[in-house]
Chimera marker file (.cmm) of the C-alpha trace (Angstrom):
<marker_set name="trace">
<marker id="1" x="103.837" y="96.567" z="118.791" r="1" g="1" b="0" radius="0.5"/>
<marker id="2" x="102.572" y="94.595" z="115.832" r="1" g="1" b="0" radius="0.5"/>
<marker id="3" x="100.295" y="91.288" z="115.997" r="1" g="1" b="0" radius="0.5"/>
<marker id="4" x="102.205" y="88.389" z="114.341" r="1" g="1" b="0" radius="0.5"/>
<marker id="5" x="101.282" y="86.565" z="111.342" r="1" g="1" b="0" radius="0.5"/>
<marker id="6" x="102.040" y="83.305" z="110.188" r="1" g="1" b="0" radius="0.5"/>
<marker id="7" x="101.782" y="82.132" z="106.402" r="1" g="1" b="0" radius="0.5"/>
<marker id="8" x="102.370" y="78.767" z="105.260" r="1" g="1" b="0" radius="0.5"/>
<marker id="9" x="103.512" y="78.020" z="101.891" r="1" g="1" b="0" radius="0.5"/>
<marker id="10" x="105.798" y="81.080" z="101.462" r="1" g="1" b="0" radius="0.5"/>
<marker id="11" x="106.423" y="81.274" z="97.532" r="1" g="1" b="0" radius="0.5"/>
<marker id="12" x="102.745" y="81.387" z="96.191" r="1" g="1" b="0" radius="0.5"/>
<marker id="13" x="101.840" y="83.998" z="94.241" r="1" g="1" b="0" radius="0.5"/>
<marker id="14" x="98.577" y="84.882" z="97.040" r="1" g="1" b="0" radius="0.5"/>
<marker id="15" x="101.447" y="84.608" z="100.374" r="1" g="1" b="0" radius="0.5"/>
<marker id="16" x="103.525" y="87.259" z="98.554" r="1" g="1" b="0" radius="0.5"/>
<marker id="17" x="100.657" y="89.091" z="97.799" r="1" g="1" b="0" radius="0.5"/>
<marker id="18" x="99.559" y="89.087" z="101.598" r="1" g="1" b="0" radius="0.5"/>
<marker id="19" x="102.743" y="90.126" z="102.561" r="1" g="1" b="0" radius="0.5"/>
<marker id="20" x="102.764" y="93.315" z="100.590" r="1" g="1" b="0" radius="0.5"/>
<marker id="21" x="99.061" y="94.375" z="101.400" r="1" g="1" b="0" radius="0.5"/>
<marker id="22" x="99.739" y="93.282" z="105.577" r="1" g="1" b="0" radius="0.5"/>
<marker id="23" x="102.920" y="93.767" z="106.282" r="1" g="1" b="0" radius="0.5"/>
<marker id="24" x="102.417" y="97.494" z="107.168" r="1" g="1" b="0" radius="0.5"/>
<marker id="25" x="99.930" y="96.753" z="110.259" r="1" g="1" b="0" radius="0.5"/>
<marker id="26" x="101.644" y="93.358" z="110.632" r="1" g="1" b="0" radius="0.5"/>
<marker id="27" x="104.723" y="91.676" z="111.166" r="1" g="1" b="0" radius="0.5"/>
<marker id="28" x="105.138" y="88.822" z="108.673" r="1" g="1" b="0" radius="0.5"/>
<marker id="29" x="106.474" y="85.258" z="109.363" r="1" g="1" b="0" radius="0.5"/>
<marker id="30" x="106.925" y="82.815" z="106.710" r="1" g="1" b="0" radius="0.5"/>
<marker id="31" x="107.032" y="78.947" z="107.076" r="1" g="1" b="0" radius="0.5"/>
<marker id="32" x="108.593" y="77.239" z="104.015" r="1" g="1" b="0" radius="0.5"/>
<marker id="33" x="111.056" y="74.229" z="102.865" r="1" g="1" b="0" radius="0.5"/>
<marker id="34" x="114.079" y="76.775" z="102.238" r="1" g="1" b="0" radius="0.5"/>
<marker id="35" x="115.019" y="79.570" z="104.699" r="1" g="1" b="0" radius="0.5"/>
<marker id="36" x="115.651" y="82.595" z="102.115" r="1" g="1" b="0" radius="0.5"/>
<marker id="37" x="114.674" y="85.516" z="104.278" r="1" g="1" b="0" radius="0.5"/>
<marker id="38" x="115.095" y="86.465" z="108.111" r="1" g="1" b="0" radius="0.5"/>
<marker id="39" x="111.358" y="85.992" z="107.999" r="1" g="1" b="0" radius="0.5"/>
<marker id="40" x="111.519" y="82.659" z="106.825" r="1" g="1" b="0" radius="0.5"/>
<marker id="41" x="111.091" y="79.545" z="109.297" r="1" g="1" b="0" radius="0.5"/>
<marker id="42" x="112.022" y="75.425" z="108.305" r="1" g="1" b="0" radius="0.5"/>
<marker id="43" x="109.505" y="73.103" z="107.811" r="1" g="1" b="0" radius="0.5"/>
<marker id="44" x="109.354" y="69.586" z="106.266" r="1" g="1" b="0" radius="0.5"/>
<marker id="45" x="107.376" y="67.591" z="106.644" r="1" g="1" b="0" radius="0.5"/>
<marker id="46" x="108.599" y="64.560" z="105.408" r="1" g="1" b="0" radius="0.5"/>
<marker id="47" x="110.765" y="64.660" z="108.286" r="1" g="1" b="0" radius="0.5"/>
<marker id="48" x="108.610" y="65.627" z="110.915" r="1" g="1" b="0" radius="0.5"/>
<marker id="49" x="110.198" y="68.954" z="111.373" r="1" g="1" b="0" radius="0.5"/>
<marker id="50" x="109.399" y="72.593" z="112.071" r="1" g="1" b="0" radius="0.5"/>
<marker id="51" x="111.288" y="75.556" z="113.307" r="1" g="1" b="0" radius="0.5"/>
<marker id="52" x="109.315" y="76.160" z="117.284" r="1" g="1" b="0" radius="0.5"/>
<marker id="53" x="110.643" y="79.945" z="116.731" r="1" g="1" b="0" radius="0.5"/>
<marker id="54" x="108.587" y="80.481" z="113.975" r="1" g="1" b="0" radius="0.5"/>
<marker id="55" x="105.275" y="80.020" z="116.042" r="1" g="1" b="0" radius="0.5"/>
<marker id="56" x="106.548" y="81.549" z="119.306" r="1" g="1" b="0" radius="0.5"/>
<marker id="57" x="104.594" y="85.255" z="119.672" r="1" g="1" b="0" radius="0.5"/>
<marker id="58" x="101.932" y="84.307" z="116.508" r="1" g="1" b="0" radius="0.5"/>
<marker id="59" x="98.257" y="86.193" z="116.438" r="1" g="1" b="0" radius="0.5"/>
<marker id="60" x="97.472" y="84.157" z="113.399" r="1" g="1" b="0" radius="0.5"/>
<marker id="61" x="98.249" y="81.420" z="111.456" r="1" g="1" b="0" radius="0.5"/>
<marker id="62" x="97.153" y="81.700" z="107.594" r="1" g="1" b="0" radius="0.5"/>
<marker id="63" x="97.411" y="77.783" z="105.579" r="1" g="1" b="0" radius="0.5"/>
<marker id="64" x="97.927" y="78.247" z="102.023" r="1" g="1" b="0" radius="0.5"/>
<marker id="65" x="100.472" y="75.293" z="101.407" r="1" g="1" b="0" radius="0.5"/>
<marker id="66" x="99.656" y="72.527" z="99.585" r="1" g="1" b="0" radius="0.5"/>
<marker id="67" x="99.585" y="72.186" z="95.678" r="1" g="1" b="0" radius="0.5"/>
<marker id="68" x="98.546" y="74.847" z="93.431" r="1" g="1" b="0" radius="0.5"/>
<marker id="69" x="94.924" y="74.821" z="92.453" r="1" g="1" b="0" radius="0.5"/>
<marker id="70" x="95.983" y="76.926" z="89.059" r="1" g="1" b="0" radius="0.5"/>
<marker id="71" x="98.534" y="73.676" z="88.313" r="1" g="1" b="0" radius="0.5"/>
<marker id="72" x="101.654" y="76.333" z="87.843" r="1" g="1" b="0" radius="0.5"/>
<marker id="73" x="104.101" y="75.736" z="89.840" r="1" g="1" b="0" radius="0.5"/>
<link id1="1" id2="2" r="1" g="1" b="0" radius="0.2"/>
<link id1="2" id2="3" r="1" g="1" b="0" radius="0.2"/>
<link id1="3" id2="4" r="1" g="1" b="0" radius="0.2"/>
<link id1="4" id2="5" r="1" g="1" b="0" radius="0.2"/>
<link id1="5" id2="6" r="1" g="1" b="0" radius="0.2"/>
<link id1="6" id2="7" r="1" g="1" b="0" radius="0.2"/>
<link id1="7" id2="8" r="1" g="1" b="0" radius="0.2"/>
<link id1="8" id2="9" r="1" g="1" b="0" radius="0.2"/>
<link id1="9" id2="10" r="1" g="1" b="0" radius="0.2"/>
<link id1="10" id2="11" r="1" g="1" b="0" radius="0.2"/>
<link id1="11" id2="12" r="1" g="1" b="0" radius="0.2"/>
<link id1="12" id2="13" r="1" g="1" b="0" radius="0.2"/>
<link id1="13" id2="14" r="1" g="1" b="0" radius="0.2"/>
<link id1="14" id2="15" r="1" g="1" b="0" radius="0.2"/>
<link id1="15" id2="16" r="1" g="1" b="0" radius="0.2"/>
<link id1="16" id2="17" r="1" g="1" b="0" radius="0.2"/>
<link id1="17" id2="18" r="1" g="1" b="0" radius="0.2"/>
<link id1="18" id2="19" r="1" g="1" b="0" radius="0.2"/>
<link id1="19" id2="20" r="1" g="1" b="0" radius="0.2"/>
<link id1="20" id2="21" r="1" g="1" b="0" radius="0.2"/>
<link id1="21" id2="22" r="1" g="1" b="0" radius="0.2"/>
<link id1="22" id2="23" r="1" g="1" b="0" radius="0.2"/>
<link id1="23" id2="24" r="1" g="1" b="0" radius="0.2"/>
<link id1="24" id2="25" r="1" g="1" b="0" radius="0.2"/>
<link id1="25" id2="26" r="1" g="1" b="0" radius="0.2"/>
<link id1="26" id2="27" r="1" g="1" b="0" radius="0.2"/>
<link id1="27" id2="28" r="1" g="1" b="0" radius="0.2"/>
<link id1="28" id2="29" r="1" g="1" b="0" radius="0.2"/>
<link id1="29" id2="30" r="1" g="1" b="0" radius="0.2"/>
<link id1="30" id2="31" r="1" g="1" b="0" radius="0.2"/>
<link id1="31" id2="32" r="1" g="1" b="0" radius="0.2"/>
<link id1="32" id2="33" r="1" g="1" b="0" radius="0.2"/>
<link id1="33" id2="34" r="1" g="1" b="0" radius="0.2"/>
<link id1="34" id2="35" r="1" g="1" b="0" radius="0.2"/>
<link id1="35" id2="36" r="1" g="1" b="0" radius="0.2"/>
<link id1="36" id2="37" r="1" g="1" b="0" radius="0.2"/>
<link id1="37" id2="38" r="1" g="1" b="0" radius="0.2"/>
<link id1="38" id2="39" r="1" g="1" b="0" radius="0.2"/>
<link id1="39" id2="40" r="1" g="1" b="0" radius="0.2"/>
<link id1="40" id2="41" r="1" g="1" b="0" radius="0.2"/>
<link id1="41" id2="42" r="1" g="1" b="0" radius="0.2"/>
<link id1="42" id2="43" r="1" g="1" b="0" radius="0.2"/>
<link id1="43" id2="44" r="1" g="1" b="0" radius="0.2"/>
<link id1="44" id2="45" r="1" g="1" b="0" radius="0.2"/>
<link id1="45" id2="46" r="1" g="1" b="0" radius="0.2"/>
<link id1="46" id2="47" r="1" g="1" b="0" radius="0.2"/>
<link id1="47" id2="48" r="1" g="1" b="0" radius="0.2"/>
<link id1="48" id2="49" r="1" g="1" b="0" radius="0.2"/>
<link id1="49" id2="50" r="1" g="1" b="0" radius="0.2"/>
<link id1="50" id2="51" r="1" g="1" b="0" radius="0.2"/>
<link id1="51" id2="52" r="1" g="1" b="0" radius="0.2"/>
<link id1="52" id2="53" r="1" g="1" b="0" radius="0.2"/>
<link id1="53" id2="54" r="1" g="1" b="0" radius="0.2"/>
<link id1="54" id2="55" r="1" g="1" b="0" radius="0.2"/>
<link id1="55" id2="56" r="1" g="1" b="0" radius="0.2"/>
<link id1="56" id2="57" r="1" g="1" b="0" radius="0.2"/>
<link id1="57" id2="58" r="1" g="1" b="0" radius="0.2"/>
<link id1="58" id2="59" r="1" g="1" b="0" radius="0.2"/>
<link id1="59" id2="60" r="1" g="1" b="0" radius="0.2"/>
<link id1="60" id2="61" r="1" g="1" b="0" radius="0.2"/>
<link id1="61" id2="62" r="1" g="1" b="0" radius="0.2"/>
<link id1="62" id2="63" r="1" g="1" b="0" radius="0.2"/>
<link id1="63" id2="64" r="1" g="1" b="0" radius="0.2"/>
<link id1="64" id2="65" r="1" g="1" b="0" radius="0.2"/>
<link id1="65" id2="66" r="1" g="1" b="0" radius="0.2"/>
<link id1="66" id2="67" r="1" g="1" b="0" radius="0.2"/>
<link id1="67" id2="68" r="1" g="1" b="0" radius="0.2"/>
<link id1="68" id2="69" r="1" g="1" b="0" radius="0.2"/>
<link id1="69" id2="70" r="1" g="1" b="0" radius="0.2"/>
<link id1="70" id2="71" r="1" g="1" b="0" radius="0.2"/>
<link id1="71" id2="72" r="1" g="1" b="0" radius="0.2"/>
<link id1="72" id2="73" r="1" g="1" b="0" radius="0.2"/>
</marker_set>
């Protein structure tokens, strides 16, 4: 069974590249404001809400959410 990684900031370029690199060896999940894919889970800081099923069985978390360091959105 593959280890599971949860990545925040699913829409960023780094998260997308990480997915491409890691998808063969890991089960990848994303936390995002909007669920678009089966492996995405909703996280809404303003409403103090997170889909708790997102963290079930997670071995690693990569936190990439926040403001863009490149100034591009």
